[in-house]
N, CA, C and O atoms as a Maestro MAE file, in Angstrom:
{
 s_m_m2io_version
 :::
 2.0.0
}

f_m_ct {
 s_m_title
 :::
 protein
 m_atom[340] {
  # First column is atom index #
  i_m_mmod_type
  r_m_x_coord
  r_m_y_coord
  r_m_z_coord
  i_m_residue_number
  s_m_chain_name
  s_m_pdb_residue_name
  s_m_pdb_atom_name
  i_m_atomic_number
  :::
  1 25 11.671 -7.867 23.933 1 A "MET " " N  " 7
  2 3 12.938 -7.528 23.267 1 A "MET " " CA " 6
  3 2 13.445 -5.824 24.139 1 A "MET " " C  " 6
  4 15 12.768 -4.897 24.584 1 A "MET " " O  " 8
  5 25 14.908 -6.071 24.062 2 A "GLU " " N  " 7
  6 3 15.392 -4.605 24.593 2 A "GLU " " CA " 6
  7 2 15.623 -4.047 22.978 2 A "GLU " " C  " 6
  8 15 15.954 -4.643 21.953 2 A "GLU " " O  " 8
  9 25 15.260 -2.504 23.285 3 A "ARG " " N  " 7
  10 3 15.662 -1.864 21.836 3 A "ARG " " CA " 6
  11 2 16.607 -0.718 22.575 3 A "ARG " " C  " 6
  12 15 16.678 -0.331 23.741 3 A "ARG " " O  " 8
  13 25 17.322 -0.342 21.313 4 A "GLU " " N  " 7
  14 3 18.574 0.572 21.440 4 A "GLU " " CA " 6
  15 2 18.094 1.952 20.871 4 A "GLU " " C  " 6
  16 15 17.311 1.907 19.921 4 A "GLU " " O  " 8
  17 25 18.441 3.044 21.302 5 A "PRO " " N  " 7
  18 3 17.872 4.314 20.387 5 A "PRO " " CA " 6
  19 2 18.867 4.487 19.085 5 A "PRO " " C  " 6
  20 15 20.033 4.094 19.127 5 A "PRO " " O  " 8
  21 25 18.368 5.028 18.084 6 A "LEU " " N  " 7
  22 3 18.891 5.079 16.748 6 A "LEU " " CA " 6
  23 2 18.314 6.597 16.634 6 A "LEU " " C  " 6
  24 15 17.239 7.054 17.021 6 A "LEU " " O  " 8
  25 25 19.622 7.338 15.837 7 A "GLN " " N  " 7
  26 3 19.793 8.479 15.609 7 A "GLN " " CA " 6
  27 2 19.100 8.871 14.284 7 A "GLN " " C  " 6
  28 15 19.812 9.148 13.319 7 A "GLN " " O  " 8
  29 25 17.705 8.912 14.178 8 A "SER " " N  " 7
  30 3 16.527 9.248 13.119 8 A "SER " " CA " 6
  31 2 15.480 9.861 13.044 8 A "SER " " C  " 6
  32 15 14.721 9.827 14.012 8 A "SER " " O  " 8
  33 25 15.184 10.493 12.046 9 A "SER " " N  " 7
  34 3 14.112 11.493 12.317 9 A "SER " " CA " 6
  35 2 12.991 10.471 12.009 9 A "SER " " C  " 6
  36 15 11.960 11.136 12.114 9 A "SER " " O  " 8
  37 25 12.709 9.412 11.737 10 A "THR " " N  " 7
  38 3 11.703 8.421 11.542 10 A "THR " " CA " 6
  39 2 11.705 7.160 12.815 10 A "THR " " C  " 6
  40 15 10.715 6.777 13.439 10 A "THR " " O  " 8
  41 25 13.196 6.648 12.975 11 A "ILE " " N  " 7
  42 3 13.167 5.457 13.897 11 A "ILE " " CA " 6
  43 2 13.784 5.933 15.248 11 A "ILE " " C  " 6
  44 15 14.927 6.372 15.370 11 A "ILE " " O  " 8
  45 25 12.791 5.771 16.329 12 A "VAL " " N  " 7
  46 3 13.208 5.907 17.759 12 A "VAL " " CA " 6
  47 2 14.265 4.915 18.079 12 A "VAL " " C  " 6
  48 15 15.346 5.373 18.448 12 A "VAL " " O  " 8
  49 25 14.109 3.491 17.989 13 A "ALA " " N  " 7
  50 3 14.910 2.615 18.386 13 A "ALA " " CA " 6
  51 2 14.615 1.354 17.773 13 A "ALA " " C  " 6
  52 15 13.578 1.112 17.155 13 A "ALA " " O  " 8
  53 25 15.877 0.298 18.030 14 A "VAL " " N  " 7
  54 3 15.616 -0.941 17.335 14 A "VAL " " CA " 6
  55 2 16.256 -1.943 18.215 14 A "VAL " " C  " 6
  56 15 17.157 -1.759 19.033 14 A "VAL " " O  " 8
  57 25 15.541 -3.201 17.862 15 A "GLY " " N  " 7
  58 3 15.836 -4.102 18.767 15 A "GLY " " CA " 6
  59 2 16.273 -5.346 18.006 15 A "GLY " " C  " 6
  60 15 15.928 -5.265 16.828 15 A "GLY " " O  " 8
  61 25 16.903 -6.436 18.291 16 A "TYR " " N  " 7
  62 3 17.158 -7.457 17.405 16 A "TYR " " CA " 6
  63 2 17.436 -8.764 18.216 16 A "TYR " " C  " 6
  64 15 18.059 -8.837 19.275 16 A "TYR " " O  " 8
  65 25 16.827 -9.830 17.483 17 A "ASP " " N  " 7
  66 3 17.175 -11.065 18.062 17 A "ASP " " CA " 6
  67 2 17.853 -12.219 16.931 17 A "ASP " " C  " 6
  68 15 17.222 -12.930 16.149 17 A "ASP " " O  " 8
  69 25 19.319 -12.148 17.123 18 A "PRO " " N  " 7
  70 3 19.933 -12.900 16.261 18 A "PRO " " CA " 6
  71 2 19.538 -14.331 15.920 18 A "PRO " " C  " 6
  72 15 19.656 -14.837 14.804 18 A "PRO " " O  " 8
  73 25 19.052 -14.930 17.017 19 A "ALA " " N  " 7
  74 3 18.837 -16.408 16.595 19 A "ALA " " CA " 6
  75 2 17.545 -16.687 16.217 19 A "ALA " " C  " 6
  76 15 17.344 -17.767 15.661 19 A "ALA " " O  " 8
  77 25 16.629 -15.931 16.408 20 A "ALA " " N  " 7
  78 3 15.352 -15.696 15.592 20 A "ALA " " CA " 6
  79 2 15.226 -15.098 14.309 20 A "ALA " " C  " 6
  80 15 14.338 -15.246 13.470 20 A "ALA " " O  " 8
  81 25 16.420 -14.286 14.284 21 A "GLN " " N  " 7
  82 3 16.239 -13.011 13.189 21 A "GLN " " CA " 6
  83 2 15.227 -12.185 12.846 21 A "GLN " " C  " 6
  84 15 14.725 -11.951 11.747 21 A "GLN " " O  " 8
  85 25 14.925 -11.657 14.234 22 A "VAL " " N  " 7
  86 3 13.421 -10.985 14.301 22 A "VAL " " CA " 6
  87 2 14.022 -9.371 14.866 22 A "VAL " " C  " 6
  88 15 14.590 -9.130 15.930 22 A "VAL " " O  " 8
  89 25 13.658 -8.386 13.713 23 A "LEU " " N  " 7
  90 3 13.973 -7.082 14.224 23 A "LEU " " CA " 6
  91 2 12.795 -6.390 14.622 23 A "LEU " " C  " 6
  92 15 11.695 -6.697 14.161 23 A "LEU " " O  " 8
  93 25 12.989 -5.283 15.624 24 A "GLU " " N  " 7
  94 3 11.961 -4.817 16.139 24 A "GLU " " CA " 6
  95 2 12.379 -3.396 16.029 24 A "GLU " " C  " 6
  96 15 13.520 -3.024 16.303 24 A "GLU " " O  " 8
  97 25 11.066 -2.312 15.469 25 A "ILE " " N  " 7
  98 3 11.606 -0.894 15.242 25 A "ILE " " CA " 6
  99 2 10.444 -0.275 15.769 25 A "ILE " " C  " 6
  100 15 9.304 -0.697 15.571 25 A "ILE " " O  " 8
  101 25 10.830 1.064 16.666 26 A "GLU " " N  " 7
  102 3 9.886 1.681 17.259 26 A "GLU " " CA " 6
  103 2 9.770 3.044 16.565 26 A "GLU " " C  " 6
  104 15 10.768 3.765 16.593 26 A "GLU " " O  " 8
  105 25 8.790 3.427 16.017 27 A "PHE " " N  " 7
  106 3 8.913 4.687 14.891 27 A "PHE " " CA " 6
  107 2 8.585 6.058 15.891 27 A "PHE " " C  " 6
  108 15 8.176 6.068 17.052 27 A "PHE " " O  " 8
  109 25 8.845 6.932 15.199 28 A "GLN " " N  " 7
  110 3 8.849 8.136 16.237 28 A "GLN " " CA " 6
  111 2 7.329 8.566 16.523 28 A "GLN " " C  " 6
  112 15 7.069 9.501 17.280 28 A "GLN " " O  " 8
  113 25 6.268 7.756 15.810 29 A "ARG " " N  " 7
  114 3 4.820 8.130 16.339 29 A "ARG " " CA " 6
  115 2 4.550 7.121 17.353 29 A "ARG " " C  " 6
  116 15 3.422 7.080 17.845 29 A "ARG " " O  " 8
  117 25 5.385 6.362 17.696 30 A "GLY " " N  " 7
  118 3 4.973 5.569 18.793 30 A "GLY " " CA " 6
  119 2 4.469 3.940 18.784 30 A "GLY " " C  " 6
  120 15 4.088 3.181 19.676 30 A "GLY " " O  " 8
  121 25 4.643 3.811 17.463 31 A "ARG " " N  " 7
  122 3 4.302 2.499 16.744 31 A "ARG " " CA " 6
  123 2 5.464 1.391 16.832 31 A "ARG " " C  " 6
  124 15 6.543 1.664 16.306 31 A "ARG " " O  " 8
  125 25 5.257 -0.080 17.596 32 A "VAL " " N  " 7
  126 3 6.224 -0.854 17.138 32 A "VAL " " CA " 6
  127 2 5.821 -1.954 16.103 32 A "VAL " " C  " 6
  128 15 4.711 -2.467 15.959 32 A "VAL " " O  " 8
  129 25 6.928 -2.190 15.443 33 A "TYR " " N  " 7
  130 3 6.764 -3.262 14.522 33 A "TYR " " CA " 6
  131 2 7.745 -4.516 14.655 33 A "TYR " " C  " 6
  132 15 8.915 -4.227 14.908 33 A "TYR " " O  " 8
  133 25 7.494 -5.584 14.546 34 A "ARG " " N  " 7
  134 3 8.516 -6.898 14.355 34 A "ARG " " CA " 6
  135 2 8.432 -7.547 12.897 34 A "ARG " " C  " 6
  136 15 7.463 -7.849 12.200 34 A "ARG " " O  " 8
  137 25 9.884 -7.654 12.688 35 A "TYR " " N  " 7
  138 3 9.739 -7.695 11.042 35 A "TYR " " CA " 6
  139 2 10.440 -9.278 11.472 35 A "TYR " " C  " 6
  140 15 11.243 -9.395 12.398 35 A "TYR " " O  " 8
  141 25 10.010 -10.336 10.691 36 A "LEU " " N  " 7
  142 3 10.629 -11.482 10.530 36 A "LEU " " CA " 6
  143 2 11.600 -12.017 9.475 36 A "LEU " " C  " 6
  144 15 11.334 -11.856 8.283 36 A "LEU " " O  " 8
  145 25 12.775 -12.679 9.882 37 A "GLY " " N  " 7
  146 3 13.636 -13.207 9.018 37 A "GLY " " CA " 6
  147 2 14.585 -12.295 8.576 37 A "GLY " " C  " 6
  148 15 15.170 -12.585 7.533 37 A "GLY " " O  " 8
  149 25 14.912 -11.095 9.225 38 A "VAL " " N  " 7
  150 3 15.859 -10.394 8.926 38 A "VAL " " CA " 6
  151 2 17.519 -10.434 9.019 38 A "VAL " " C  " 6
  152 15 18.129 -10.322 10.083 38 A "VAL " " O  " 8
  153 25 17.996 -10.571 8.024 39 A "ALA " " N  " 7
  154 3 19.523 -10.924 8.406 39 A "ALA " " CA " 6
  155 2 20.444 -9.853 9.492 39 A "ALA " " C  " 6
  156 15 20.119 -8.685 9.706 39 A "ALA " " O  " 8
  157 25 21.381 -10.391 9.967 40 A "PRO " " N  " 7
  158 3 22.151 -9.515 10.869 40 A "PRO " " CA " 6
  159 2 22.894 -8.686 10.168 40 A "PRO " " C  " 6
  160 15 23.102 -7.647 10.795 40 A "PRO " " O  " 8
  161 25 23.447 -8.719 8.981 41 A "ALA " " N  " 7
  162 3 23.888 -7.885 7.862 41 A "ALA " " CA " 6
  163 2 23.150 -6.743 7.953 41 A "ALA " " C  " 6
  164 15 23.581 -5.718 8.482 41 A "ALA " " O  " 8
  165 25 21.943 -6.863 7.419 42 A "LEU " " N  " 7
  166 3 20.743 -5.802 7.132 42 A "LEU " " CA " 6
  167 2 20.400 -4.904 8.351 42 A "LEU " " C  " 6
  168 15 20.005 -3.741 8.274 42 A "LEU " " O  " 8
  169 25 20.610 -5.621 9.496 43 A "VAL " " N  " 7
  170 3 20.256 -5.242 10.810 43 A "VAL " " CA " 6
  171 2 21.572 -4.193 11.212 43 A "VAL " " C  " 6
  172 15 21.422 -3.161 11.867 43 A "VAL " " O  " 8
  173 25 22.721 -4.623 10.745 44 A "ALA " " N  " 7
  174 3 23.847 -3.724 10.985 44 A "ALA " " CA " 6
  175 2 23.937 -2.590 9.926 44 A "ALA " " C  " 6
  176 15 24.314 -1.449 10.193 44 A "ALA " " O  " 8
  177 25 23.635 -2.926 8.962 45 A "ALA " " N  " 7
  178 3 23.513 -1.748 7.794 45 A "ALA " " CA " 6
  179 2 22.238 -0.820 8.254 45 A "ALA " " C  " 6
  180 15 22.377 0.386 8.051 45 A "ALA " " O  " 8
  181 25 21.258 -1.170 8.731 46 A "LEU " " N  " 7
  182 3 20.412 -0.327 9.183 46 A "LEU " " CA " 6
  183 2 21.052 0.716 10.568 46 A "LEU " " C  " 6
  184 15 20.636 1.872 10.638 46 A "LEU " " O  " 8
  185 25 21.758 0.357 11.297 47 A "ARG " " N  " 7
  186 3 21.950 0.852 12.689 47 A "ARG " " CA " 6
  187 2 23.293 1.710 12.004 47 A "ARG " " C  " 6
  188 15 23.531 2.799 12.525 47 A "ARG " " O  " 8
  189 25 24.002 1.354 11.090 48 A "ALA " " N  " 7
  190 3 24.892 2.142 10.449 48 A "ALA " " CA " 6
  191 2 24.703 3.198 9.686 48 A "ALA " " C  " 6
  192 15 25.641 3.980 9.527 48 A "ALA " " O  " 8
  193 25 23.607 3.399 9.141 49 A "ALA " " N  " 7
  194 3 23.033 3.945 7.747 49 A "ALA " " CA " 6
  195 2 23.128 5.634 8.080 49 A "ALA " " C  " 6
  196 15 22.979 6.110 9.205 49 A "ALA " " O  " 8
  197 25 23.340 6.220 7.150 50 A "PRO " " N  " 7
  198 3 23.332 7.771 7.417 50 A "PRO " " CA " 6
  199 2 21.534 8.235 7.527 50 A "PRO " " C  " 6
  200 15 20.918 9.156 8.063 50 A "PRO " " O  " 8
  201 25 21.251 7.322 6.900 51 A "SER " " N  " 7
  202 3 19.589 7.803 6.749 51 A "SER " " CA " 6
  203 2 18.844 6.547 7.297 51 A "SER " " C  " 6
  204 15 18.179 6.115 6.356 51 A "SER " " O  " 8
  205 25 18.663 5.781 8.384 52 A "ALA " " N  " 7
  206 3 17.699 4.790 8.620 52 A "ALA " " CA " 6
  207 2 16.373 4.699 7.931 52 A "ALA " " C  " 6
  208 15 16.116 3.624 7.390 52 A "ALA " " O  " 8
  209 25 15.582 5.568 7.875 53 A "GLY " " N  " 7
  210 3 14.630 5.593 7.400 53 A "GLY " " CA " 6
  211 2 14.768 5.378 6.017 53 A "GLY " " C  " 6
  212 15 14.117 4.425 5.588 53 A "GLY " " O  " 8
  213 25 15.439 6.005 5.208 54 A "ALA " " N  " 7
  214 3 15.665 5.772 3.864 54 A "ALA " " CA " 6
  215 2 16.195 3.979 3.623 54 A "ALA " " C  " 6
  216 15 15.734 3.280 2.720 54 A "ALA " " O  " 8
  217 25 16.923 3.639 4.338 55 A "LEU " " N  " 7
  218 3 17.210 2.211 4.289 55 A "LEU " " CA " 6
  219 2 16.070 1.095 4.528 55 A "LEU " " C  " 6
  220 15 15.789 0.030 3.979 55 A "LEU " " O  " 8
  221 25 15.567 1.805 5.556 56 A "PHE " " N  " 7
  222 3 14.224 1.071 5.941 56 A "PHE " " CA " 6
  223 2 12.932 1.064 4.936 56 A "PHE " " C  " 6
  224 15 12.281 0.026 4.814 56 A "PHE " " O  " 8
  225 25 12.582 2.243 4.226 57 A "SER " " N  " 7
  226 3 12.027 1.733 2.890 57 A "SER " " CA " 6
  227 2 12.381 1.071 1.898 57 A "SER " " C  " 6
  228 15 11.672 0.259 1.304 57 A "SER " " O  " 8
  229 25 13.689 1.411 1.595 58 A "ARG " " N  " 7
  230 3 14.271 0.617 0.496 58 A "ARG " " CA " 6
  231 2 14.221 -0.811 0.722 58 A "ARG " " C  " 6
  232 15 13.720 -1.573 -0.105 58 A "ARG " " O  " 8
  233 25 14.817 -1.268 2.022 59 A "GLN " " N  " 7
  234 3 15.063 -2.948 2.065 59 A "GLN " " CA " 6
  235 2 14.429 -3.573 3.049 59 A "GLN " " C  " 6
  236 15 14.633 -4.776 3.206 59 A "GLN " " O  " 8
  237 25 13.438 -2.789 3.991 60 A "ILE " " N  " 7
  238 3 12.904 -3.497 4.919 60 A "ILE " " CA " 6
  239 2 11.125 -3.566 4.641 60 A "ILE " " C  " 6
  240 15 10.423 -4.569 4.510 60 A "ILE " " O  " 8
  241 25 10.780 -2.291 4.615 61 A "ARG " " N  " 7
  242 3 9.165 -1.906 4.500 61 A "ARG " " CA " 6
  243 2 8.709 -2.691 3.423 61 A "ARG " " C  " 6
  244 15 9.454 -2.556 2.453 61 A "ARG " " O  " 8
  245 25 7.712 -3.505 3.211 62 A "ASN " " N  " 7
  246 3 6.982 -4.308 2.223 62 A "ASN " " CA " 6
  247 2 7.981 -5.494 1.897 62 A "ASN " " C  " 6
  248 15 7.492 -6.346 1.155 62 A "ASN " " O  " 8
  249 25 8.961 -5.662 2.206 63 A "ASN " " N  " 7
  250 3 9.921 -7.006 2.034 63 A "ASN " " CA " 6
  251 2 9.888 -8.086 2.796 63 A "ASN " " C  " 6
  252 15 10.097 -9.249 2.452 63 A "ASN " " O  " 8
  253 25 9.534 -7.539 4.171 64 A "TYR " " N  " 7
  254 3 9.366 -9.048 5.059 64 A "TYR " " CA " 6
  255 2 7.831 -9.036 6.250 64 A "TYR " " C  " 6
  256 15 7.188 -8.069 6.659 64 A "TYR " " O  " 8
  257 25 7.693 -10.175 6.462 65 A "GLU " " N  " 7
  258 3 6.580 -10.293 7.129 65 A "GLU " " CA " 6
  259 2 6.615 -9.404 8.285 65 A "GLU " " C  " 6
  260 15 7.672 -9.234 8.894 65 A "GLU " " O  " 8
  261 25 5.601 -8.862 8.607 66 A "CYS " " N  " 7
  262 3 5.874 -7.841 10.030 66 A "CYS " " CA " 6
  263 2 4.521 -7.634 10.668 66 A "CYS " " C  " 6
  264 15 3.489 -7.530 10.006 66 A "CYS " " O  " 8
  265 25 4.575 -7.575 12.048 67 A "TRP " " N  " 7
  266 3 3.525 -7.594 13.176 67 A "TRP " " CA " 6
  267 2 3.685 -6.356 13.678 67 A "TRP " " C  " 6
  268 15 4.797 -5.881 13.909 67 A "TRP " " O  " 8
  269 25 2.441 -5.663 13.908 68 A "ARG " " N  " 7
  270 3 2.596 -4.495 14.937 68 A "ARG " " CA " 6
  271 2 2.235 -4.799 16.371 68 A "ARG " " C  " 6
  272 15 1.236 -5.470 16.629 68 A "ARG " " O  " 8
  273 25 3.086 -4.284 17.373 69 A "LEU " " N  " 7
  274 3 2.895 -5.003 18.550 69 A "LEU " " CA " 6
  275 2 1.841 -3.684 18.963 69 A "LEU " " C  " 6
  276 15 1.846 -2.505 18.611 69 A "LEU " " O  " 8
  277 25 0.905 -4.506 19.918 70 A "VAL " " N  " 7
  278 3 -0.055 -3.203 20.537 70 A "VAL " " CA " 6
  279 2 0.334 -3.446 21.860 70 A "VAL " " C  " 6
  280 15 0.918 -4.461 22.239 70 A "VAL " " O  " 8
  281 25 -0.080 -2.272 22.721 71 A "ARG " " N  " 7
  282 3 0.056 -2.587 24.244 71 A "ARG " " CA " 6
  283 2 -1.244 -2.722 24.974 71 A "ARG " " C  " 6
  284 15 -2.049 -1.791 25.006 71 A "ARG " " O  " 8
  285 25 -1.464 -3.915 25.583 72 A "LEU " " N  " 7
  286 3 -2.609 -3.935 26.166 72 A "LEU " " CA " 6
  287 2 -3.185 -3.293 27.399 72 A "LEU " " C  " 6
  288 15 -2.482 -3.220 28.408 72 A "LEU " " O  " 8
  289 25 -4.278 -2.875 27.392 73 A "ALA " " N  " 7
  290 3 -4.949 -1.915 28.807 73 A "ALA " " CA " 6
  291 2 -4.965 -3.034 29.481 73 A "ALA " " C  " 6
  292 15 -5.220 -4.157 29.048 73 A "ALA " " O  " 8
  293 25 -4.619 -2.638 30.818 74 A "PRO " " N  " 7
  294 3 -4.853 -3.670 31.959 74 A "PRO " " CA " 6
  295 2 -6.506 -3.738 32.194 74 A "PRO " " C  " 6
  296 15 -7.293 -2.843 31.887 74 A "PRO " " O  " 8
  297 25 -6.841 -5.027 32.818 75 A "SER " " N  " 7
  298 3 -8.136 -5.458 32.694 75 A "SER " " CA " 6
  299 2 -8.950 -4.849 33.741 75 A "SER " " C  " 6
  300 15 -8.483 -4.716 34.872 75 A "SER " " O  " 8
  301 25 -10.078 -4.488 33.464 76 A "ALA " " N  " 7
  302 3 -10.723 -3.987 34.989 76 A "ALA " " CA " 6
  303 2 -10.682 -4.639 36.360 76 A "ALA " " C  " 6
  304 15 -10.612 -4.099 37.464 76 A "ALA " " O  " 8
  305 25 -10.766 -6.409 35.916 77 A "ASP " " N  " 7
  306 3 -10.724 -7.010 37.302 77 A "ASP " " CA " 6
  307 2 -9.255 -6.762 37.764 77 A "ASP " " C  " 6
  308 15 -9.190 -6.854 38.990 77 A "ASP " " O  " 8
  309 25 -8.105 -6.489 37.207 78 A "ALA " " N  " 7
  310 3 -6.814 -6.397 37.367 78 A "ALA " " CA " 6
  311 2 -6.488 -5.421 38.415 78 A "ALA " " C  " 6
  312 15 -5.709 -5.544 39.360 78 A "ALA " " O  " 8
  313 25 -7.391 -4.210 38.000 79 A "ALA " " N  " 7
  314 3 -6.895 -3.094 38.746 79 A "ALA " " CA " 6
  315 2 -7.655 -3.320 40.109 79 A "ALA " " C  " 6
  316 15 -7.318 -2.605 41.053 79 A "ALA " " O  " 8
  317 25 -8.536 -4.145 40.270 80 A "LYS " " N  " 7
  318 3 -9.144 -4.299 41.766 80 A "LYS " " CA " 6
  319 2 -8.401 -5.096 42.580 80 A "LYS " " C  " 6
  320 15 -8.708 -5.272 43.760 80 A "LYS " " O  " 8
  321 25 -7.334 -5.658 41.997 81 A "GLU " " N  " 7
  322 3 -6.703 -7.112 42.647 81 A "GLU " " CA " 6
  323 2 -5.767 -6.174 43.687 81 A "GLU " " C  " 6
  324 15 -5.339 -5.140 43.176 81 A "GLU " " O  " 8
  325 25 -5.448 -6.393 44.917 82 A "PRO " " N  " 7
  326 3 -4.251 -5.818 45.464 82 A "PRO " " CA " 6
  327 2 -3.166 -6.114 44.892 82 A "PRO " " C  " 6
  328 15 -3.071 -7.109 44.174 82 A "PRO " " O  " 8
  329 25 -2.159 -5.274 45.130 83 A "ALA " " N  " 7
  330 3 -0.559 -5.611 44.484 83 A "ALA " " CA " 6
  331 2 0.058 -6.605 45.397 83 A "ALA " " C  " 6
  332 15 -0.002 -6.593 46.627 83 A "ALA " " O  " 8
  333 25 0.700 -7.525 44.585 84 A "PRO " " N  " 7
  334 3 1.493 -8.497 45.523 84 A "PRO " " CA " 6
  335 2 2.371 -7.886 46.437 84 A "PRO " " C  " 6
  336 15 2.715 -6.722 46.232 84 A "PRO " " O  " 8
  337 25 2.800 -8.533 47.459 85 A "HIS " " N  " 7
  338 3 4.083 -7.927 48.356 85 A "HIS " " CA " 6
  339 2 5.277 -8.413 48.184 85 A "HIS " " C  " 6
  340 15 6.223 -7.973 48.838 85 A "HIS " " O  " 8
  :::
 }
 m_bond[339] {
  # First column is bond index #
  i_m_from
  i_m_to
  i_m_order
  :::
  1 1 2 1
  2 2 3 1
  3 3 4 2
  4 3 5 1
  5 5 6 1
  6 6 7 1
  7 7 8 2
  8 7 9 1
  9 9 10 1
  10 10 11 1
  11 11 12 2
  12 11 13 1
  13 13 14 1
  14 14 15 1
  15 15 16 2
  16 15 17 1
  17 17 18 1
  18 18 19 1
  19 19 20 2
  20 19 21 1
  21 21 22 1
  22 22 23 1
  23 23 24 2
  24 23 25 1
  25 25 26 1
  26 26 27 1
  27 27 28 2
  28 27 29 1
  29 29 30 1
  30 30 31 1
  31 31 32 2
  32 31 33 1
  33 33 34 1
  34 34 35 1
  35 35 36 2
  36 35 37 1
  37 37 38 1
  38 38 39 1
  39 39 40 2
  40 39 41 1
  41 41 42 1
  42 42 43 1
  43 43 44 2
  44 43 45 1
  45 45 46 1
  46 46 47 1
  47 47 48 2
  48 47 49 1
  49 49 50 1
  50 50 51 1
  51 51 52 2
  52 51 53 1
  53 53 54 1
  54 54 55 1
  55 55 56 2
  56 55 57 1
  57 57 58 1
  58 58 59 1
  59 59 60 2
  60 59 61 1
  61 61 62 1
  62 62 63 1
  63 63 64 2
  64 63 65 1
  65 65 66 1
  66 66 67 1
  67 67 68 2
  68 67 69 1
  69 69 70 1
  70 70 71 1
  71 71 72 2
  72 71 73 1
  73 73 74 1
  74 74 75 1
  75 75 76 2
  76 75 77 1
  77 77 78 1
  78 78 79 1
  79 79 80 2
  80 79 81 1
  81 81 82 1
  82 82 83 1
  83 83 84 2
  84 83 85 1
  85 85 86 1
  86 86 87 1
  87 87 88 2
  88 87 89 1
  89 89 90 1
  90 90 91 1
  91 91 92 2
  92 91 93 1
  93 93 94 1
  94 94 95 1
  95 95 96 2
  96 95 97 1
  97 97 98 1
  98 98 99 1
  99 99 100 2
  100 99 101 1
  101 101 102 1
  102 102 103 1
  103 103 104 2
  104 103 105 1
  105 105 106 1
  106 106 107 1
  107 107 108 2
  108 107 109 1
  109 109 110 1
  110 110 111 1
  111 111 112 2
  112 111 113 1
  113 113 114 1
  114 114 115 1
  115 115 116 2
  116 115 117 1
  117 117 118 1
  118 118 119 1
  119 119 120 2
  120 119 121 1
  121 121 122 1
  122 122 123 1
  123 123 124 2
  124 123 125 1
  125 125 126 1
  126 126 127 1
  127 127 128 2
  128 127 129 1
  129 129 130 1
  130 130 131 1
  131 131 132 2
  132 131 133 1
  133 133 134 1
  134 134 135 1
  135 135 136 2
  136 135 137 1
  137 137 138 1
  138 138 139 1
  139 139 140 2
  140 139 141 1
  141 141 142 1
  142 142 143 1
  143 143 144 2
  144 143 145 1
  145 145 146 1
  146 146 147 1
  147 147 148 2
  148 147 149 1
  149 149 150 1
  150 150 151 1
  151 151 152 2
  152 151 153 1
  153 153 154 1
  154 154 155 1
  155 155 156 2
  156 155 157 1
  157 157 158 1
  158 158 159 1
  159 159 160 2
  160 159 161 1
  161 161 162 1
  162 162 163 1
  163 163 164 2
  164 163 165 1
  165 165 166 1
  166 166 167 1
  167 167 168 2
  168 167 169 1
  169 169 170 1
  170 170 171 1
  171 171 172 2
  172 171 173 1
  173 173 174 1
  174 174 175 1
  175 175 176 2
  176 175 177 1
  177 177 178 1
  178 178 179 1
  179 179 180 2
  180 179 181 1
  181 181 182 1
  182 182 183 1
  183 183 184 2
  184 183 185 1
  185 185 186 1
  186 186 187 1
  187 187 188 2
  188 187 189 1
  189 189 190 1
  190 190 191 1
  191 191 192 2
  192 191 193 1
  193 193 194 1
  194 194 195 1
  195 195 196 2
  196 195 197 1
  197 197 198 1
  198 198 199 1
  199 199 200 2
  200 199 201 1
  201 201 202 1
  202 202 203 1
  203 203 204 2
  204 203 205 1
  205 205 206 1
  206 206 207 1
  207 207 208 2
  208 207 209 1
  209 209 210 1
  210 210 211 1
  211 211 212 2
  212 211 213 1
  213 213 214 1
  214 214 215 1
  215 215 216 2
  216 215 217 1
  217 217 218 1
  218 218 219 1
  219 219 220 2
  220 219 221 1
  221 221 222 1
  222 222 223 1
  223 223 224 2
  224 223 225 1
  225 225 226 1
  226 226 227 1
  227 227 228 2
  228 227 229 1
  229 229 230 1
  230 230 231 1
  231 231 232 2
  232 231 233 1
  233 233 234 1
  234 234 235 1
  235 235 236 2
  236 235 237 1
  237 237 238 1
  238 238 239 1
  239 239 240 2
  240 239 241 1
  241 241 242 1
  242 242 243 1
  243 243 244 2
  244 243 245 1
  245 245 246 1
  246 246 247 1
  247 247 248 2
  248 247 249 1
  249 249 250 1
  250 250 251 1
  251 251 252 2
  252 251 253 1
  253 253 254 1
  254 254 255 1
  255 255 256 2
  256 255 257 1
  257 257 258 1
  258 258 259 1
  259 259 260 2
  260 259 261 1
  261 261 262 1
  262 262 263 1
  263 263 264 2
  264 263 265 1
  265 265 266 1
  266 266 267 1
  267 267 268 2
  268 267 269 1
  269 269 270 1
  270 270 271 1
  271 271 272 2
  272 271 273 1
  273 273 274 1
  274 274 275 1
  275 275 276 2
  276 275 277 1
  277 277 278 1
  278 278 279 1
  279 279 280 2
  280 279 281 1
  281 281 282 1
  282 282 283 1
  283 283 284 2
  284 283 285 1
  285 285 286 1
  286 286 287 1
  287 287 288 2
  288 287 289 1
  289 289 290 1
  290 290 291 1
  291 291 292 2
  292 291 293 1
  293 293 294 1
  294 294 295 1
  295 295 296 2
  296 295 297 1
  297 297 298 1
  298 298 299 1
  299 299 300 2
  300 299 301 1
  301 301 302 1
  302 302 303 1
  303 303 304 2
  304 303 305 1
  305 305 306 1
  306 306 307 1
  307 307 308 2
  308 307 309 1
  309 309 310 1
  310 310 311 1
  311 311 312 2
  312 311 313 1
  313 313 314 1
  314 314 315 1
  315 315 316 2
  316 315 317 1
  317 317 318 1
  318 318 319 1
  319 319 320 2
  320 319 321 1
  321 321 322 1
  322 322 323 1
  323 323 324 2
  324 323 325 1
  325 325 326 1
  326 326 327 1
  327 327 328 2
  328 327 329 1
  329 329 330 1
  330 330 331 1
  331 331 332 2
  332 331 333 1
  333 333 334 1
  334 334 335 1
  335 335 336 2
  336 335 337 1
  337 337 338 1
  338 338 339 1
  339 339 340 2
  :::
 }
}
């Protein structure tokens, strides 16, 4: 999912899939979370909020199922394989 920058002291960027109603938030410390079942109007409010962090804390955090995304390190075997041409 492609994320767009957000002017916030807490949130770096947000991405949204309206068909699936999945909101992805990248935080200042580098962690990325996906929130499930988030309505488009709430995402629009988050993007327009004078304090996205405050809106997130009040209306999103602890109110939606979420998953932390982690970046997997490449396997040792993958590092040994030649790059495709």
